[in-house]
C-alpha positions as CSV (number, residue, x, y, z in Angstrom):
1,M,-64.9,113.1,15.2
2,R,-68.6,113.5,16.1
3,E,-68.0,117.0,17.6
4,E,-66.4,118.2,14.4
5,T,-69.3,116.9,12.4
6,K,-71.8,118.7,14.8
7,A,-69.8,121.9,14.4
8,K,-69.8,121.7,10.7
9,N,-73.5,120.9,10.5
10,L,-74.3,123.8,12.7
11,L,-72.5,126.2,10.4
12,N,-74.0,124.5,7.3
13,Q,-77.5,124.8,8.7
14,G,-77.3,128.6,9.0
15,G,-76.3,128.9,5.4
16,K,-75.7,132.3,3.9
17,W,-78.6,133.8,5.8
18,G,-77.0,132.9,9.2
19,A,-73.9,134.9,8.3
20,I,-75.9,137.8,7.0
21,I,-78.2,137.9,10.1
22,G,-75.2,137.5,12.5
23,T,-73.3,140.3,10.9
24,T,-76.3,142.6,10.9
25,W,-76.9,141.9,14.6
26,I,-73.3,142.7,15.4
27,V,-73.4,145.9,13.4
28,L,-76.7,147.1,14.8
29,N,-76.0,146.2,18.5
30,I,-72.3,147.0,18.8
31,V,-70.9,149.1,15.9
32,V,-73.7,151.6,15.6
33,P,-74.0,152.5,19.3
34,L,-70.2,152.9,19.6
35,A,-70.2,155.1,16.5
36,L,-73.0,157.3,17.9
37,L,-71.1,157.8,21.1
38,R,-68.3,159.4,19.2
39,I,-70.5,162.2,17.8
40,P,-70.2,165.4,19.9
41,G,-73.9,166.2,19.7
42,V,-74.9,162.8,21.0
43,Q,-72.4,163.2,23.9
44,K,-73.9,166.6,24.8
45,Y,-77.4,165.1,24.7
46,I,-76.5,162.2,26.9
47,T,-74.7,164.5,29.4
48,A,-77.7,166.9,29.5
49,L,-80.1,163.9,30.0
50,G,-77.9,162.6,32.8
51,D,-78.0,166.0,34.5
52,K,-81.8,166.1,34.3
53,L,-82.4,162.6,35.7
54,N,-81.9,161.9,39.3
55,F,-79.6,158.8,39.7
56,N,-78.8,159.4,43.4
57,F,-80.4,156.3,45.0
58,P,-80.0,156.2,48.8
59,G,-77.9,153.4,50.1
60,I,-76.3,152.6,46.7
61,G,-73.7,155.4,46.7
């Protein structure tokens, strides 16, 4: 019974701002980057950037 009360209190403490901030965090850190990766211009830029940078570290493979 105490664990249920603690869980309810944690959700209640966040209030409406907790849900808003949590949703915003998920959108900014997960949804937006995945959406950007689907744009062909962004894909070309990342590919060109990868070709310019040297990621061949000896001993890593």
